[in-house]
C-alpha positions in Angstrom: 73.2 50.7 136.5 75.1 53.8 135.4 74.1 55.6 132.2 75.6 54.2 129.1 77.7 56.8 127.2 79.1 56.7 123.7 82.9 57.4 123.4 84.6 58.4 120.2 88.3 57.8 120.2 90.6 60.5 119.0 93.9 59.4 117.6 96.8 61.6 116.4 97.0 60.3 112.8 94.2 60.2 110.2 90.8 61.8 110.5 89.0 60.4 113.5 86.1 62.9 113.6 83.8 61.4 110.9 80.0 60.6 110.8 79.2 63.2 113.4 75.4 62.6 113.5 75.8 58.8 113.9 76.2 58.7 117.7 73.0 60.6 118.4 71.0 58.3 116.1 72.4 55.2 117.8 71.8 56.7 121.3 68.2 57.5 120.3 67.7 53.9 119.2 69.0 52.6 122.6 66.4 54.9 124.3 63.6 53.8 121.9 64.2 50.0 122.0 65.8 49.2 125.4 65.5 50.1 129.1 69.1 51.0 129.3 69.7 54.4 130.9 71.5 56.5 128.3 73.6 59.7 128.4 72.7 61.4 125.2 76.0 63.4 125.0 78.8 62.0 122.9 82.2 62.0 124.6 85.4 62.4 122.7 88.4 60.9 124.4 92.0 60.7 123.3 93.2 57.2 122.9 96.4 58.2 124.7 94.5 59.5 127.7 93.9 57.6 131.0 90.2 58.6 130.6 89.7 55.8 128.2 89.7 53.3 131.1 86.5 54.9 132.4 84.7 54.2 129.1 83.0 50.8 128.6 82.3 51.3 124.9 84.5 53.1 122.3 84.2 53.9 118.6 87.1 54.4 116.3 86.8 55.3 112.6 88.2 57.3 109.7 89.3 57.3 106.1 93.0 57.9 106.3 96.1 56.6 107.9 96.0 54.8 111.3 99.4 55.0 112.9 99.2 54.8 116.6 101.8 56.6 118.8 103.5 54.4 121.5 101.1 55.8 124.1 98.1 55.0 121.9 99.3 51.4 121.3 99.8 50.9 125.0 96.4 52.2 126.0 94.7 50.3 123.2 96.2 47.0 124.5 95.7 47.7 128.1 92.1 48.8 127.5 90.9 45.7 125.7 92.9 43.4 128.0 91.1 44.9 130.9 87.7 44.2 129.4 87.0 47.2 127.3 85.2 47.1 123.9 86.2 49.0 120.7 84.0 49.1 117.6 86.2 50.0 114.7 84.5 50.9 111.4 86.2 51.6 108.1 84.6 54.8 106.7 86.0 53.9 103.3 84.2 50.5 103.2 87.3 49.4 101.3 89.5 46.4 102.3 92.2 47.9 100.0 91.9 51.4 101.3 94.3 53.3 103.5 92.3 53.0 106.7 91.8 49.3 106.4 95.3 48.5 105.5 96.9 50.7 108.1 94.5 49.7 111.0 95.0 46.0 110.3 98.7 46.5 110.1 98.6 48.1 113.6 96.7 45.1 114.9 99.2 42.7 113.4 102.1 44.7 114.9 100.5 44.8 118.4 99.0 41.3 118.5 100.6 39.2 115.8 99.5 38.5 112.2 95.9 37.7 111.4 94.7 38.3 114.9 91.5 39.8 113.4 89.4 36.8 112.5 86.1 36.6 110.7 83.2 35.9 113.1 80.5 33.4 112.0 76.9 34.4 111.2 75.7 32.6 114.3 77.9 34.6 116.7 76.0 35.9 119.8 76.5 39.5 118.7 73.9 38.9 115.9 71.3 37.8 118.5 72.1 40.0 121.5 68.9 42.0 121.1 67.5 41.9 117.5 68.0 38.8 115.4 70.2 39.0 112.3 70.2 35.4 111.1 72.2 36.2 108.0 75.0 37.9 109.9 75.9 41.5 109.4 73.3 43.7 107.6 74.4 45.1 104.3 74.8 48.9 104.0 73.9 51.2 101.2 77.4 52.5 101.3 78.7 49.1 100.1 76.3 49.1 97.2 76.9 52.6 95.8 80.1 51.9 93.8 82.4 53.7 96.2 85.3 51.9 97.8 86.1 48.4 96.6 82.5 48.0 95.3 81.9 44.7 97.1 79.5 43.6 99.8 81.4 42.3 102.9 79.4 39.4 104.2 81.4 39.2 107.4 82.8 41.2 110.3 86.1 40.6 112.0 87.0 40.6 115.6 89.7 40.2 118.2 88.3 37.9 120.9 89.8 37.5 124.4 88.6 34.8 126.7 85.7 34.0 124.3 84.4 37.6 124.1 84.8 40.2 121.3 87.0 43.0 122.5 87.6 44.7 119.1 84.8 44.5 116.5 86.1 45.5 113.0 83.9 46.4 110.1 84.6 47.3 106.4 80.9 48.0 106.0 80.9 51.7 106.9 78.0 51.5 109.4 79.0 55.0 110.6 78.0 56.6 107.3 75.0 54.4 107.1 73.7 55.7 110.5 74.8 59.3 109.8 71.7 61.2 108.8 69.3 63.9 110.1 67.2 62.1 112.8 64.1 63.5 111.2 64.7 61.3 108.1 64.6 58.1 110.2 60.9 57.7 109.9 61.2 57.2 106.1 63.3 54.1 106.5 61.5 50.9 105.7 63.6 49.2 108.4 65.5 51.1 111.1 69.1 50.6 110.0 70.5 51.4 113.5 69.1 48.2 115.0 72.4 46.4 114.5 74.1 49.2 116.4 71.8 48.4 119.3 73.0 44.8 119.1 76.7 45.9 119.2 76.1 48.0 122.3 74.1 45.4 124.1 76.7 42.7 123.4 79.5 45.0 124.5 77.8 45.9 127.8 76.0 42.7 128.9 78.1 39.8 127.5 
């Protein structure tokens, strides 16, 4: 198979360029735990660009406003309708924050209200490589008093033909996985393992 590569989506509103060390840590884990061939260079692709249709896995995050241009809306829709996968992670870890409210509003506008639905703890994404029997792992970001100061015990998704096409998190996994790789050895449990599940689900399911 072709090498897996990590794509960060650039959008005109907000601050898309967050958690800059996260992709390298996730890619390292894919190399460490799986046999998947991996390109270790992060790619940055404009959501409005035709290049997005060459990317099997995309990541979108930020703290601020999400207000897609018409071209961005059209590409977002076409991309996931054609089988692409977008992991959207709220860097505020706050369901009442600007990123969460504006992104969810964009999804409502494009797909209709409440299209983002909670996924159950027995969803295949929690068992696609490692097993997470209790659903999405908690992040230290949720527990530090920033944001809405609650632990989100769910993820949401847009599913098409029975498969997740947009995975949406208020848990701030991006910040959780954004650290100097040399510090990984101090973790009692590698916190990027769930990221491996996300990628494996996106590529092989």
